[in-house]
Structure formats: structure tokens, C-alpha cells
C-alpha positions in Angstrom: -11.3 -20.8 18.5 -9.8 -21.9 22.0 -5.8 -19.5 22.9 -4.0 -22.7 22.2 -1.2 -23.3 19.7 -2.2 -25.7 16.6 0.2 -27.7 14.5 -0.7 -24.7 11.5 0.0 -22.3 13.8 2.5 -23.3 13.5 3.1 -24.0 10.2 2.5 -20.6 9.5 4.3 -19.3 12.2 7.6 -21.4 10.8 6.6 -19.9 7.0 6.3 -16.0 7.6 9.9 -16.6 10.1 11.8 -17.3 6.9 9.4 -15.2 4.7 7.2 -12.7 6.7 6.1 -11.1 3.1 3.6 -14.2 2.4 0.9 -13.1 2.0 -3.0 -14.9 3.6 -3.1 -16.6 0.0 -0.4 -17.7 -0.2 0.5 -19.2 2.7 -2.5 -21.2 2.8 -1.4 -22.2 -0.6 1.6 -23.9 0.4 -1.1 -24.9 4.4 -4.2 -26.2 1.9 -6.8 -24.2 3.4 -8.7 -20.7 3.1 -7.1 -17.5 3.1 -10.2 -16.7 5.7 -8.9 -19.3 8.1 -4.8 -18.0 7.6 -6.6 -14.5 7.9 -8.8 -16.0 11.3 -5.6 -17.6 12.9 -3.4 -14.8 12.1 -5.5 -12.7 14.0 -6.1 -14.3 16.8 -1.6 -15.5 16.9 -1.9 -10.8 16.6 -4.2 -10.7 19.6 -3.2 -12.9 21.6 1.3 -11.4 21.0 2.4 -14.5 19.8 3.4 -12.6 16.8 5.1 -9.6 18.3 6.4 -7.8 14.9 6.8 -7.9 11.2 10.6 -6.7 10.8 13.3 -7.3 8.1 16.5 -7.6 8.7 18.6 -5.1 7.8 22.4 -6.0 6.6 24.0 -3.6 8.8 27.5 -3.7 6.6 25.9 -3.0 3.3 24.1 0.5 5.7 27.4 1.8 6.5 27.1 -0.2 9.8 27.9 -2.1 13.1 25.5 -4.7 15.4 27.2 -4.5 18.7 26.3 -7.0 21.3 26.6 -4.9 25.3 26.7 -7.8 28.1 25.8 -6.2 31.2 26.2 -7.5 35.2 24.8 -5.3 37.5 24.1 -5.3 41.4 22.0 -7.7 43.0 19.8 -4.1 44.5 19.9 -1.9 40.6 16.0 -2.7 39.6 16.0 -3.8 36.2 12.9 -2.6 35.7 14.0 0.3 35.9 16.9 0.4 33.5 14.8 -1.3 31.1 12.7 1.4 30.4 15.7 4.0 30.6 17.3 2.3 27.1 14.0 1.8 25.4 14.0 5.7 25.1 17.5 5.1 23.5 17.7 5.1 19.5 20.9 2.8 19.7 19.9 0.7 21.6 18.1 -1.4 18.8 16.6 -5.3 20.5 17.0 -5.3 25.1 16.8 -8.5 26.7 16.9 -9.8 30.3 19.3 -12.7 30.6 20.0 -15.1 33.0 24.1 -16.4 33.1 26.8 -14.2 33.1 25.0 -11.2 32.3 21.4 -9.3 33.8 21.2 -8.1 30.3 21.9 -8.0 26.6 22.0 -5.0 24.2 22.6 -4.6 20.8 23.2 -1.4 19.5 23.6 -0.6 15.9 25.8 2.3 15.6 28.4 4.2 13.3 32.0 2.3 12.1 33.5 5.5 13.5 35.4 3.9 16.3 35.3 7.2 18.1 32.0 7.8 17.4 30.8 4.9 18.9 32.9 3.7 21.5 30.6 7.9 22.4 28.0 6.3 22.0 28.5 2.6 23.5 29.3 5.1 27.1 25.8 7.0 26.2 23.7 4.0 26.4 26.8 2.3 29.8 26.1 6.1 31.9 22.3 4.9 31.5 23.0 2.0 33.4 23.3 1.8 37.7 25.8 -0.7 39.7 27.2 -2.4 36.3 29.4 -5.6 38.0 30.5 -6.3 34.6 31.0 -5.4 30.8 31.6 -7.4 27.8 31.7 -5.6 24.3 31.6 -8.3 21.9 31.1 -6.6 17.3 29.4 -8.6 15.7 31.5 -9.8 11.7 28.8 -11.4 10.0 25.2 -12.8 10.8 25.6 -16.3 9.4 22.1 -17.9 10.5 19.4 -16.2 12.0 15.8 -18.4 11.7 12.8 -17.4 14.2 11.0 -20.6 14.8 
């Protein structure tokens, strides 16, 4: 099997994006193929880094947390790779994204609803980032739609 992504691979990815708990048997039935073929394709998608992770999307509000996005712009002389390596170690930073446009980095933080505690977390995270030129903070009140594909 080649490394080229096929229409069947895309259909598998779209089905899993909606429900990552589907079994190989269920995927095979939905796609009109065999469980073995699904297994081979899934292994290839994982090995080639197309499927990076199987995860959940929690309801942070129901868990007593708040979702905050930090848009960070750093000076041109700052090594963004080093900043990312440092931020990967911070348990409060859940998603780190390189970006083009208004910001170099977009960070997703999950923290307590207590504003003083959240302020401390944001302060601790931003202290780890040298050369911040601009910082935007956005509080996510509701995720209305989330689709991977």
C-alpha cells in the first residue's frame, strides 16, 4: 500500500473525527470493506503521522474549569522553537500552535474559574516567554462547533 492518502482514508478520518470510539468492525461496515483492510489502513495512517492522537473534547465548564486562549507575538530575535520546548513542559498549557499573522504562537490554557488563580497561571506561563511584544487573552465561553475534518 502506498503512502498516498486515498478517498477511503479520508472517509475513515472523517468518521473517526465524529466518533473516535468506532471499532474496526464498525468502520468496515460503514465503508463496505473488511476489518482487516481497516486495520491495515489505520496502522499506516498512524505510522505515517496522519493520525496523531485519539482524544476527547471535555466540557470544561461542567468540570469547573475555564478555557483561555493566549495570542502571543514575540520579537523577531526570539527563538520560537526554544519557547515551544519550554511551554511543552507546562501542565497548564494544553495546546501550543505556531501561527502566521497577528501572533507567532497561540496557547490554549485550561484553568480554574477563580480569576486570581487564573491570573497567576497566565502570569506564570507568560514569564516563560521572552520578548513578548503583544499578548491577547481570549476567554472561551462556549465551543459551538468543533470538527477536525
